[in-house]
N, C-alpha and C positions, 0 to 999 in steps of 0.2 A: 730608734728601732721601727720606725715608720715602713710598711710594707706595702707596694705596690701589688696590684692586681696580678701584673706579669709573673713577678718572683713568689708570690703567694702559694702556688701549689708546689714551687720546687722546694719550698721549705717543710713544706707540710711532708714531701716525700723522704726529703732528708731527716726530719723528726722522727720518723715511722721508722727508719732502719736504727737510728741513733739509739733509741729508746726500747728497742725490742717489739716491736709492732709488725712490721715485714720485712722481707730481706728479699734479693733477688735469688731466685733457685739456682741451685750452682753454681755459687759466685766464685768459688775456688778454681772452676773451669770457665772464669768468664760469662757465667749465667747462661741462661737458656730464655730466649725472646718472648715478651708476655707470659711468663708463668712466674710465679711469686710463692714464699713460704711464708706463712705467719709465725712470729718469733712468740717468747713466752706470753707478753702482754697483749699482743695481737691475737692469740689463740682466744684468752680467756675472753676479750670483748666480744671476738667472735661467737663462742659459747653462749654469752651472756644475750647476744642477739637473737641468737635461735630460740633461746629459751623464751623472750619475751613475744616472739612470733608465734609458737608451739602452744604457750598457755592461751594466748589469745585465742586462737583458733580452737582448741581443745578442751579447754575449761572453761571457756566463756562461752561455747555454743555446745548444746548437749547433742546435736545433730551433725558435728562433725568428729571423725576420727581420723586417728595417724596410721600410715604406715612405711615401710621402708624395702622398696623393691630394690631388685639389682642393677648393677650398672650395665650389665651382660644380658641382651634380649635376642629371640629368636628373629634373625633377619628379617623376615617377613613383616616383623611389625613395622618395621622402617618405611616398608614398601605400601602398607597399608594405611601409615601415617600422613604420605607424601613426601616423606624426607629424600628417599631414593630421587625420585624425579624432580622435586620441586626445592629443595631446601639448598638455594643456591644465593650467590650476593654476584650483582652486575659490577665486573671489575674494570676500571681502564687505566692505561698507564700512559705516563709524561715522557715522552721520547727523549726529553733533555735531562729531565732530573734523576729518571730512573725512579721513580717513586709511583706506589700503586694506591690508587684511592677506588672508593666504594661510588661509582656513577650517581647512582641516586642520593648518596649523601651531598656531593658535590652540589648537585641540582636544586635539592632542598635548602642547601645553605646560602643560593641566590634567594629562595622564598623568605628565609629567617632575614635577611638585609632590607629586603623588601617591607616585611613586617616591622623593623626597627625603624623605618622611614616614615611609617604611617603612625607609630606609637609617638615619635618626635614631633608631629604636624599635630597629633591631639594635645602631646604636653605643652606646646607653645599655646594653641587655642584656647586650651582650659586657663591658663595662666592671665591671658587677657578678659577674658568673660567671666562675670561673675556666676549667672545662673548656665553655665555652659551644659548641654546636651551632647554626651559624646554620640550616641545613633545618630541624631540629625546632622552632626557635624562630619562624622564618615559617610554617610550616605550623599552628601551634598557638594562637600569640598572637590573641587576639580583635582587637585594633585592627590589626594588621598583615593579618590574613585579611580583614578588611572592607575596606581599601585595596585588596588584591589583587584582592577580589571586584569593587569600582569599576573598577580598569583594565581588566580582563578585559571587564567591559560595555560599557565604551567604545571599546575596541579593538575589538570585536565591530560594534558600529554603524557607528563610521567605517569599517572594512572591508567592510563591507555596502552601504554608501551609496557608498561610492567604486566599489566594482564594478558596481554598478547605475548608476552616474552619477547618483543620486538628490540633487539639489541639495538638494530640499525635505528632505530626511530629515537632510543635513547641518546645514542652517538650525535645525533640530528640535533637535538635539544640542546646537549652540551655545548655545539659548534655555534648554535644559534643564540644560545645566551653568552657566548664569547669568555667561557670561563677559564680564569686563568689559573694556571700551576701557581701555589702560594711559594714553590722554593724557585723554580727558576724563572717564573715571570712570563712564560710561554703558553701556548695553545695547542702546543704541537702534543696532540692525542692519540692515540691507539684506538681500533675498534674496542667496541664493549664485548667483553666475553663474560659467560657464567661459569663460576666457581664452585663446585658441591663442597660444604663447610664439615661435613662429617669425616671423624676419623674411623679408618677400617685398621683389623687387622684377622688373625687367623685362628680359629680355633680346634685345637687336636694337633696330632703329630705331623700332618702333612700339608702344607702350604699352597692350597688351591683355591679357586673360585668356590669350590663346593661347601669348604670351611670357612669363608669370608661371612664376619658378623663386624659390628659397628660398637664404638663407644657412644653411649647415648649423647645426644645432641640437645636433649631436655629432659625432664624427670615425669613429664605429665603423661607419657605413654605408659610406665608401670602403673601407673593410677587406673588408668583406662582397662586394660586387661586384666585387670585384677577389680573391677567394679562387680560383678558377678560374686564373688569370693567375701569381700565386704559386706556387700549387701545383705547374703544369706545370713553368714556369720555371725554378724551384729544385729540382725533382724533391723535392717535399717528401712526407714520410710521417706520417701520422696517429699519435700527436698530433704537430701542432705549432704556432707560434702566428706571427702578423703583429702588430706592434708599429706605432705612429704617434703623431706629436706634431704638434697643431696647433690651429690657431682654431677656436671654436665661438661661435655667437650664439645668445641668447634673449632675448628681449622678455622680460625680469623685471618684472611689474608692481611687485614690493616687492623691489626692490634696494638693499641695504644693508649696513653692517657692513663699510664700507672695502671692501677687495678680494675678501672672501669671497663675493659675490655678484655679480657684475659683467653687463652685458649682452653684453659681448666678452670673452670668456677662453679659456685654452688648455688643452687635456686631453694627458694622455699615457694613452694606452689599449693595451690589449694583448687581442687576441682568439685563444684557444686551441681548436684545434679539435681534437675526440676522438670517440673510437667512440661510439656511442647504448649507453647502461647504464654509462658509464663517467666519466659527467659529476660524478658526486657527489665521486667518489674526487680527480677533479684539482680540484673546488671545494674541498675542504678542503687540498688539497696547496698551491694560489694563497693561501688564507687565511693559512697559516702562513707561508710564502714573504713574502707582501707585509707582513705586520707585522714581519718580522726586517729586511727592508730600511729600514724606517720605522726601527725602534729602533737600529740600528747608528749612527745618526747622532749618538747620545749626548743627545738632549733629554728623557731621563728617561723610561723604562718607563712608570711610572704614569701618564703623558700620553696612552697609547692605551687603547682598548678596543674591542671587538667590539661593534656593536649588530645584532642580526637583524632584518631586514624583516618586519613582521607583513602590510603591505599590500603584495603582490608586483605588480610589474609585467607587463601583457599577456603578454611573453616569457620569464617566467623562471619556474621551478619553485623555484629558492633565492636568497636575497640578504641581504647583509649587508655593512655599514659598517664599516670601521676610522676610529673617531672620534679626533680629537685634542683636547685640551683648552686650547681657544684663549682669549682672554682673556673673551670672551662665555660661556665653560662647554664643554661636550665637542658638537663637532660633527662632521659628515662631511667626513672629508679623503680617503677612498678608498671605491671601492665593488667588491665582488665579485661579481660574477652568475653564475649558471647560466642562460643564455640560451636552453637547449633547442634545436631546430631551427628556432626561429621565421623567424629574420633569413634565412636561405639558402632554407628551404621558401618563405617569401613572395615572396622577389625571383625565384624560379624561377619562381611563378606568373603574377606580373605580366610578366615579361620574355621568358616562354616559351622561355628558355634552359636547358639541364639545370646545375645547380650541384651535381652528385655526384662523391663520390669513388670511384674503385675499388681496392678494398682486394684486393691481389694473395693476401695469407695466406689470407683467407677466401673468396677468390674470387667479390666482391659488390659490387653499388655502394651506395650510400648516402647520405643528408646527413649531415653532421657536426653532432654537438651542440658546443656552444660555451661556453667559461666565460672570462667577462669580467673582467679588471682595470683599473678607470678611475680615475686621480687627476686631480684638479685641481690643475695647475702653479701657479696661483696662490692656491691655499689653502696648496698646500706653500710656498710663498714666505712666506705671513703666517705658518706654524706657525714656520718656521726664524728668522724675523724677531722675532715675537712672544715666543719661549722663548730667543733669545739677548740681546732686550735686559736689561740690568741698571743700576740706580742702586746704587753702592756708597760708601760711607763708608771713606774709608782711614785707617790707623793715625795718622798725622800731623793729621788732621783736616780734609784737605782732601777732595773729591767727585769721581768721575769716572762717565760715562755710557760704557759699553762694551758692544759688539754682540759675545758669545762665538759668532759663527757658526762651525759646525765647518770646521776650518781648510780642507780640499780643496773648500769650497764659497765659501770668502771672496772677494769681489771683487778684492780685491788680495792677493797673498801676502806680500808684502814693501815695505817702506818704505825708501828710501834718503834720509838725511838729512846731509848736511856741516854740521858744526856750525858754520860760520861762512861767509859769501859772500865769502873771500878766503883768501888764503896757499895756495892751489893745491887747497883741499879740494874745492870744487865740481868741479873737473877729476878728482880721484881719485874722488869720488862717481861722477859720470859713467863711469868706466871700471869700475866697481864693478857698475852698472848695466849696462852693455854686457855684461858677463860673464853676468849673470842672466837677462836680459831673455828669452832663448829658449826657458829654462824653465819661468820664473814670471813671471806678472804683477806688473812693477813699478811703484810710485809714486815719483816722486821730487819731493822741497819742501825748500828752503831758506829760506822767509820765516819770520818769529818766532822766539821762544825755543824751545828744543828741547822743555823742557816742553808748550809749547802745541802743540808740533806730534805729541807725543806723543799727547795728548789727542785730537787730531783724528785720528789712526789708530786709536785706540782706539774711538771712535765709529762708524766706518765698518768694523770687524771687521778690521783687517790684523794677521793672527797675529805678525808681526816688524818689527819697527825696527832698520834698521843704520846707527849714527851713526859717522860719520867724522871723526876730528879731528886734531890735530897728531901724534898718537903714531903714527896711519895711516901718515904719511908716513915715520916712522922704521923702523917693524918690520912693515908691511902686516899689522897688526891690527885690527880694528873690535870697538865694542860692540853686541852683538846683545841687543835686548829683546823680551823674550816678553809678548804682550799681556795674556794670563789671569793671569799670576804677575807681572806686572812686573819679574822678574828679570832683572838685566843679567850678562855674563860677556864677558870678553873674549877673541876668538878670531881665528884667523889667517883671513885673505880666503879662502884656499884650500879652508878646511874649511866656508865659510859654505853653500856649494850642498849638502852632504850633511845638514847639521843641518836646513834648511827643509825639504828632500826629503823627510826622515821623516815630517816632520808634516804635509804638506799633499798627499801621493800620494792619488789618487782610487783608485790600484791597492789601495792599504792598506786604505782604507775599502772596498772591494767584499770584501775578503777578511774581512772582519769578519761578512758575513752567513750 
């Protein structure tokens, strides 16, 4: 059952559909590109991820509160935020394949390949020398120095082109790097053009520009326009944060890689308001905190890394990503940004309303600086699903596919399985389920042989299976089976709740952070 890296992602996608995690949206009408529906198991996993994030933010931090802002906002909001004028992607088409790409990502792909070459040189050298000094090697090895020089040159040209909105310079960079279309194998590119990513619609009965509004491309602005409402009603003192989970919409020209990049997606964002001059301290604080939150899930510390932004957004003075090792390689999972005072200052300018905080300790008014943490819920879902998917060959020669989802996040925590559909076993199983369903999400099934039922529960990631047999009727004991180890033990019914609770507790997971 060995699976190569090339088809692993395909297997994960197929598994997600077969077992009720993710379906193509409007599938009976042949679907809608880059839009997906979450099935019965996917919805549960998604809600558990929300709970994990929400409790971390609002329960473990007494200076963070949550809101739920509307998707529709006054159109001037997006003028103030810069989205109307600057929320664009530089797109380029290959004339032979007819495929469209983000020009900056094609260029960054060249940089990634050069970085991979550096790492290969480092790995080879590290094997040859006992007391290997990476810093010394990187700074003195002629080949590595040349690679790094090339990376720096490309980064500088890309950064300048992006900062000046110079699409001609970006096209020239694509040509100079001799970037080839992966499908056609040609360099027959169009000019680079900017595409605004916001979806627009009309509010009211008349469709004209006066009634034009946008579907929000991010949830952050709902927090900024409510800054004073929350601060005053909650009597919040700097530093404090406002958290929000909600849908956002972007007209991605190049939407691909399953749910990694979609046109309708969900964000979990927190804006942390701080005193000007202290933003970098809090920026470093939240970088560390957010990485620990991810690593507490046990998906492998090596699957995460920081990636500093070289090309900063117009509102930021520092930014980095927490990247995760997805099936297609390391990609952005969460962004941490120091947004300065750009947003509040801009909304103050466009609205004509003061958005300042009175600091009673310093006896002064000021516009706070903001540190943002923003994680894509759908990408978070994919990171858990992909890393939990395992194809195992067992000692007896049989095989199984199992989702080793962290137990607190699993869609169902326990499956109740009567061995047979007679002799009072279903009735006893139902009695046990009624005892547990107020504490855990339970699944009941009595069809097929017990082995097949175990495999189905493995495939949807259920941590425990409880088998009710004839001995249960005699001594009130059941067999409880562990998903990960497949070990089975006989326990009293009265002990089942405690055994399950120790493993699936969200509180215990939060304590690891």
